[in-house]
C-alpha positions as a printed NumPy array, in Angstrom:
array([[-21.13 ,  -3.676,  -7.754],
       [-18.595,  -6.427,  -7.237],
       [-18.41 ,  -7.743,  -3.667],
       [-16.12 , -10.25 ,  -2.082],
       [-16.773, -11.909,   1.251],
       [-13.812, -12.579,   3.523],
       [-13.233, -14.301,   6.832],
       [-10.194, -14.895,   9.027],
       [-10.591, -17.534,  11.705],
       [ -8.59 , -19.907,  13.871],
       [ -8.537, -23.524,  12.756],
       [ -8.398, -26.367,  15.276],
       [ -5.033, -27.333,  13.744],
       [ -1.388, -26.57 ,  14.448],
       [  1.718, -26.312,  12.29 ],
       [  4.87 , -28.392,  12.857],
       [  6.08 , -25.961,  15.538],
       [  2.829, -26.2  ,  17.496],
       [  1.508, -22.788,  16.464],
       [ -2.223, -22.386,  15.955],
       [ -3.195, -22.075,  12.288],
       [ -5.45 , -19.31 ,  11.051],
       [ -7.262, -19.433,   7.743],
       [ -8.237, -16.671,   5.338],
       [-11.108, -17.423,   2.98 ],
       [-12.134, -15.02 ,   0.214],
       [-15.261, -15.786,  -1.808],
       [-17.307, -14.129,  -4.511],
       [-20.834, -15.447,  -4.517],
       [-20.581, -19.199,  -4.094],
       [-17.047, -19.419,  -5.548],
       [-13.902, -19.505,  -3.401],
       [-11.251, -17.16 ,  -4.801],
       [ -8.515, -17.767,  -2.244],
       [ -7.956, -19.965,   0.788],
       [ -4.701, -19.508,   2.701],
       [ -3.421, -20.71 ,   6.076],
       [ -1.05 , -18.817,   8.341],
       [  0.609, -19.726,  11.666],
       [ -0.447, -17.426,  14.491],
       [  2.938, -15.644,  14.895],
       [  2.826, -14.509,  11.225],
       [ -0.818, -13.388,  11.166],
       [ -0.908,  -9.617,  10.776],
       [ -2.153,  -6.904,   8.409],
       [  0.953,  -7.19 ,   6.206],
       [  0.358, -10.925,   5.614],
       [ -3.305, -10.274,   4.859],
       [ -2.408,  -7.43 ,   2.463],
       [ -0.164,  -9.848,   0.569],
       [ -2.957, -12.409,   0.328],
       [ -5.492,  -9.796,  -0.787],
       [ -3.007,  -8.552,  -3.374],
       [ -2.656, -12.094,  -4.726],
       [ -6.439, -12.413,  -4.998],
       [ -6.69 ,  -9.029,  -6.771],
       [ -3.963, -10.028,  -9.237],
       [ -5.768, -13.297, -10.005],
       [ -9.381, -12.105, -10.047],
       [ -9.427,  -8.31 , -10.363],
       [-10.174,  -5.724,  -7.691],
       [-13.567,  -5.825,  -5.941],
       [-15.605,  -2.732,  -5.117],
       [-15.727,  -3.824,  -1.488],
       [-15.076,  -6.713,   0.856],
       [-17.858,  -7.79 ,   3.182],
       [-16.871,  -9.249,   6.559],
       [-19.441, -10.915,   8.802],
       [-17.197, -11.801,  11.77 ],
       [-16.654,  -8.674,  13.936],
       [-13.394, -10.099,  15.353],
       [-11.731, -10.04 ,  11.911],
       [-13.15 ,  -6.727,  10.665],
       [-10.431,  -4.363,  11.936],
       [ -7.59 ,  -6.603,  10.75 ],
       [ -9.093,  -6.907,   7.262],
       [ -9.746,  -3.139,   7.182],
       [ -6.068,  -2.462,   7.924],
       [ -4.961,  -4.948,   5.27 ],
       [ -7.299,  -3.681,   2.544],
       [ -6.483,  -0.014,   3.184],
       [ -3.095,  -0.444,   1.473],
       [ -4.932,  -1.639,  -1.658],
       [ -7.641,   1.073,  -1.483],
       [-10.403,  -1.504,  -1.056],
       [-13.421,  -0.647,   1.071],
       [-14.164,  -3.146,   3.849],
       [-17.604,  -3.271,   5.372],
       [-19.135,  -5.308,   8.172],
       [-22.18 ,  -7.267,   7.096]])
């Protein structure tokens, strides 16, 4: 079974407009597959779906995505649903 691990968290940085930056990290084992930053006003399930789609196109579709941070679980579930990828809290 092929598992990715994903996390979405707020960085202690801001963009040029002063918006908080959030970061998405997707890993498989000890290898980072995708790291992307997003200003807070743009962070939503549609943005995450686009990032997940990019990772799938580059690395193939995982069987599931494991998420350890409860605060990001529902957002990643909504994003992965459009790609028919199972998301599971770990």
